[in-house]
Backbone as JSON Lines, residues from 0, in Angstrom:
{"i":0,"aa":"M","n":[0.86,-1.17,0.0],"ca":[0.0,0.0,0.0],"c":[0.9,1.24,0.0]}
{"i":1,"aa":"Q","n":[0.58,2.17,-0.83],"ca":[1.38,3.38,-0.9],"c":[1.01,4.34,0.21]}
{"i":2,"aa":"I","n":[1.9,5.25,0.45],"ca":[1.71,6.23,1.53],"c":[0.49,7.1,1.24]}
{"i":3,"aa":"D","n":[0.29,7.47,-0.01],"ca":[-0.88,8.29,-0.36],"c":[-2.18,7.55,-0.06]}
{"i":4,"aa":"Q","n":[-2.22,6.29,-0.35],"ca":[-3.41,5.49,-0.07],"c":[-3.64,5.36,1.43]}
{"i":5,"aa":"M","n":[-2.55,5.16,2.17],"ca":[-2.66,5.07,3.63],"c":[-3.16,6.39,4.22]}
{"i":6,"aa":"R","n":[-2.62,7.49,3.68],"ca":[-3.04,8.81,4.17],"c":[-4.53,9.01,3.87]}
{"i":7,"aa":"Q","n":[-4.98,8.64,2.69],"ca":[-6.4,8.76,2.34],"c":[-7.25,7.9,3.27]}
{"i":8,"aa":"L","n":[-6.78,6.69,3.55],"ca":[-7.51,5.8,4.45],"c":[-7.6,6.4,5.85]}
{"i":9,"aa":"L","n":[-6.47,6.93,6.34],"ca":[-6.47,7.54,7.68],"c":[-7.35,8.8,7.7]}
{"i":10,"aa":"D","n":[-7.29,9.61,6.65],"ca":[-8.13,10.81,6.59],"c":[-9.61,10.42,6.59]}
{"i":11,"aa":"S","n":[-9.91,9.4,5.84],"ca":[-11.3,8.92,5.79],"c":[-11.75,8.42,7.15]}
{"i":12,"aa":"M","n":[-10.9,7.67,7.83],"ca":[-11.24,7.17,9.17],"c":[-11.4,8.33,10.14]}
{"i":13,"aa":"E","n":[-10.51,9.32,10.05],"ca":[-10.59,10.49,10.94],"c":[-11.9,11.25,10.71]}
{"i":14,"aa":"N","n":[-12.25,11.46,9.45],"ca":[-13.51,12.14,9.14],"c":[-14.71,11.36,9.66]}
{"i":15,"aa":"S","n":[-14.66,10.06,9.52],"ca":[-15.74,9.21,10.0],"c":[-15.89,9.34,11.52]}
{"i":16,"aa":"I","n":[-14.78,9.33,12.23],"ca":[-14.81,9.47,13.7],"c":[-15.34,10.85,14.09]}
{"i":17,"aa":"K","n":[-14.89,11.89,13.37],"ca":[-15.38,13.24,13.67],"c":[-16.89,13.34,13.47]}
{"i":18,"aa":"L","n":[-17.37,12.76,12.39],"ca":[-18.82,12.8,12.12],"c":[-19.6,12.03,13.18]}
{"i":19,"aa":"Q","n":[-19.06,10.9,13.62],"ca":[-19.74,10.13,14.67],"c":[-19.8,10.92,15.96]}
{"i":20,"aa":"C","n":[-18.69,11.59,16.31],"ca":[-18.66,12.4,17.54],"c":[-19.64,13.56,17.44]}
{"i":21,"aa":"Q","n":[-19.7,14.19,16.27],"ca":[-20.63,15.3,16.07],"c":[-22.08,14.83,16.17]}
{"i":22,"aa":"A","n":[-22.37,13.68,15.59],"ca":[-23.73,13.14,15.66],"c":[-24.11,12.81,17.1]}
{"i":23,"aa":"R","n":[-23.16,12.22,17.84],"ca":[-23.42,11.91,19.26],"c":[-23.68,13.19,20.05]}
{"i":24,"aa":"A","n":[-22.88,14.22,19.8],"ca":[-23.05,15.49,20.51],"c":[-24.41,16.11,20.19]}
{"i":25,"aa":"E","n":[-24.83,16.03,18.93],"ca":[-26.14,16.57,18.55],"c":[-27.27,15.8,19.21]}
{"i":26,"aa":"R","n":[-27.13,14.47,19.3],"ca":[-28.16,13.67,19.97],"c":[-28.23,14.02,21.45]}
{"i":27,"aa":"R","n":[-27.06,14.16,22.09],"ca":[-27.06,14.53,23.51],"c":[-27.69,15.91,23.72]}
{"i":28,"aa":"S","n":[-27.39,16.83,22.81],"ca":[-27.95,18.18,22.91],"c":[-29.47,18.15,22.75]}
{"i":29,"aa":"A","n":[-29.95,17.38,21.78],"ca":[-31.4,17.27,21.58],"c":[-32.07,16.64,22.79]}
{"i":30,"aa":"E","n":[-31.46,15.62,23.35],"ca":[-32.01,14.96,24.53],"c":[-32.05,15.91,25.73]}
{"i":31,"aa":"A","n":[-30.98,16.68,25.9],"ca":[-30.93,17.65,26.99],"c":[-32.03,18.7,26.82]}
{"i":32,"aa":"E","n":[-32.27,19.13,25.59],"ca":[-33.32,20.12,25.32],"c":[-34.7,19.54,25.63]}
{"i":33,"aa":"R","n":[-34.92,18.28,25.25],"ca":[-36.21,17.63,25.56],"c":[-36.4,17.52,27.07]}
{"i":34,"aa":"E","n":[-35.35,17.16,27.78],"ca":[-35.45,17.04,29.24],"c":[-35.71,18.4,29.87]}
{"i":35,"aa":"R","n":[-35.07,19.45,29.36],"ca":[-35.28,20.8,29.9],"c":[-36.73,21.23,29.69]}
{"i":36,"aa":"K","n":[-37.26,20.99,28.49],"ca":[-38.65,21.35,28.22],"c":[-39.61,20.55,29.08]}
{"i":37,"aa":"S","n":[-39.33,19.28,29.27],"ca":[-40.17,18.43,30.11],"c":[-40.16,18.94,31.55]}
{"i":38,"aa":"F","n":[-38.98,19.29,32.04],"ca":[-38.87,19.8,33.4],"c":[-39.63,21.11,33.55]}
{"i":39,"aa":"Q","n":[-39.5,22.0,32.57],"ca":[-40.22,23.27,32.66],"c":[-41.72,23.06,32.64]}
{"i":40,"aa":"E","n":[-42.18,22.1,31.84],"ca":[-43.61,21.81,31.78],"c":[-44.1,21.28,33.13]}
{"i":41,"aa":"K","n":[-43.33,20.37,33.73],"ca":[-43.7,19.84,35.05],"c":[-43.7,20.95,36.1]}
{"i":42,"aa":"L","n":[-42.73,21.83,36.0],"ca":[-42.64,22.95,36.94],"c":[-43.84,23.87,36.81]}
{"i":43,"aa":"M","n":[-44.25,24.14,35.56],"ca":[-45.43,24.98,35.34],"c":[-46.69,24.31,35.89]}
{"i":44,"aa":"R","n":[-46.81,22.99,35.67],"ca":[-47.98,22.29,36.2],"c":[-47.99,22.34,37.72]}
{"i":45,"aa":"A","n":[-46.82,22.19,38.33],"ca":[-46.74,22.24,39.79],"c":[-47.12,23.63,40.29]}
{"i":46,"aa":"T","n":[-46.7,24.66,39.58],"ca":[-47.03,26.03,39.97],"c":[-48.52,26.27,39.88]}
{"i":47,"aa":"V","n":[-49.13,25.8,38.79],"ca":[-50.58,25.96,38.62],"c":[-51.32,25.21,39.72]}
{"i":48,"aa":"T","n":[-50.88,23.99,40.0],"ca":[-51.51,23.19,41.06],"c":[-51.38,23.89,42.4]}
{"i":49,"aa":"N","n":[-50.2,24.43,42.67],"ca":[-49.97,25.13,43.94],"c":[-50.88,26.36,44.04]}
{"i":50,"aa":"T","n":[-51.02,27.09,42.95],"ca":[-51.89,28.27,42.93],"c":[-53.34,27.86,43.17]}
{"i":51,"aa":"E","n":[-53.78,26.77,42.53],"ca":[-55.14,26.29,42.73],"c":[-55.36,25.88,44.18]}
{"i":52,"aa":"L","n":[-54.38,25.19,44.76],"ca":[-54.49,24.79,46.17],"c":[-54.56,26.0,47.09]}
{"i":53,"aa":"D","n":[-53.74,27.01,46.82],"ca":[-53.78,28.23,47.63],"c":[-55.16,28.88,47.55]}
{"i":54,"aa":"G","n":[-55.75,28.88,46.36],"ca":[-57.09,29.44,46.2],"c":[-58.12,28.66,46.99]}
{"i":55,"aa":"M","n":[-58.02,27.34,46.95],"ca":[-58.97,26.5,47.69],"c":[-58.81,26.71,49.19]}
{"i":56,"aa":"V","n":[-57.57,26.81,49.66],"ca":[-57.31,27.05,51.08],"c":[-57.91,28.39,51.49]}
{"i":57,"aa":"S","n":[-57.74,29.39,50.64],"ca":[-58.28,30.71,50.95],"c":[-59.8,30.67,51.06]}
{"i":58,"aa":"K","n":[-60.46,29.96,50.15],"ca":[-61.92,29.84,50.19],"c":[-62.37,29.14,51.47]}
{"i":59,"aa":"V","n":[-61.7,28.04,51.81],"ca":[-62.07,27.3,53.02],"c":[-61.85,28.17,54.25]}
{"i":60,"aa":"K","n":[-60.74,28.86,54.31],"ca":[-60.44,29.73,55.45],"c":[-61.49,30.83,55.55]}
{"i":61,"aa":"G","n":[-61.87,31.41,54.42],"ca":[-62.9,32.45,54.42],"c":[-64.23,31.93,54.92]}
{"i":62,"aa":"R","n":[-64.59,30.71,54.52],"ca":[-65.85,30.12,54.98],"c":[-65.81,29.84,56.48]}
{"i":63,"aa":"E","n":[-64.65,29.34,56.96],"ca":[-64.52,29.08,58.39],"c":[-64.64,30.38,59.18]}
{"i":64,"aa":"D","n":[-64.0,31.43,58.68],"ca":[-64.09,32.73,59.36],"c":[-65.53,33.24,59.36]}
{"i":65,"aa":"A","n":[-66.25,33.04,58.27],"ca":[-67.64,33.49,58.2],"c":[-68.5,32.72,59.19]}
{"i":66,"aa":"V","n":[-68.27,31.42,59.31],"ca":[-69.03,30.6,60.26],"c":[-68.76,31.07,61.69]}
{"i":67,"aa":"L","n":[-67.48,31.3,62.02],"ca":[-67.14,31.78,63.37],"c":[-67.77,33.14,63.64]}
{"i":68,"aa":"R","n":[-67.73,34.02,62.66],"ca":[-68.33,35.35,62.82],"c":[-69.84,35.23,63.07]}
{"i":69,"aa":"D","n":[-70.5,34.38,62.27],"ca":[-71.95,34.2,62.44],"c":[-72.26,33.61,63.81]}
{"i":70,"aa":"Q","n":[-71.44,32.67,64.27],"ca":[-71.67,32.08,65.6],"c":[-71.48,33.12,66.69]}
{"i":71,"aa":"L","n":[-70.46,33.96,66.53],"ca":[-70.19,35.0,67.53],"c":[-71.34,36.01,67.57]}
{"i":72,"aa":"I","n":[-71.82,36.42,66.41],"ca":[-72.96,37.36,66.36],"c":[-74.18,36.72,66.97]}
{"i":73,"aa":"G","n":[-74.39,35.44,66.67],"ca":[-75.55,34.73,67.24],"c":[-75.47,34.67,68.76]}
{"i":74,"aa":"M","n":[-74.27,34.41,69.27],"ca":[-74.1,34.35,70.73],"c":[-74.29,35.74,71.36]}
{"i":75,"aa":"M","n":[-73.82,36.78,70.69],"ca":[-73.97,38.13,71.22],"c":[-75.44,38.54,71.24]}
{"i":76,"aa":"M","n":[-76.17,38.15,70.21],"ca":[-77.6,38.48,70.17],"c":[-78.4,37.67,71.17]}
{"i":77,"aa":"A","n":[-77.92,36.5,71.5],"ca":[-78.61,35.68,72.48],"c":[-78.34,36.14,73.9]}
{"i":78,"aa":"G","n":[-77.38,37.03,74.06],"ca":[-77.11,37.59,75.37],"c":[-76.01,36.9,76.14]}
{"i":79,"aa":"F","n":[-75.18,36.15,75.49],"ca":[-74.08,35.51,76.21],"c":[-72.95,36.45,76.42]}
């Protein structure tokens, strides 16, 4: 085998390895982007759920306060 042929073979192998590394890096990048988007979506859902829970707690607390107020007014009117 001549030196020129060996050099061509080595260049071809080097290019093949570079392309494989580039393809792997692109796949890792795409996977990382999918994971980031998935995490952000889960985070948004958790935030919405937390906001809904806070609203429900506020409503329940308001109803409890109204019941206590009504009981207190009832007791005051009854003369206690």
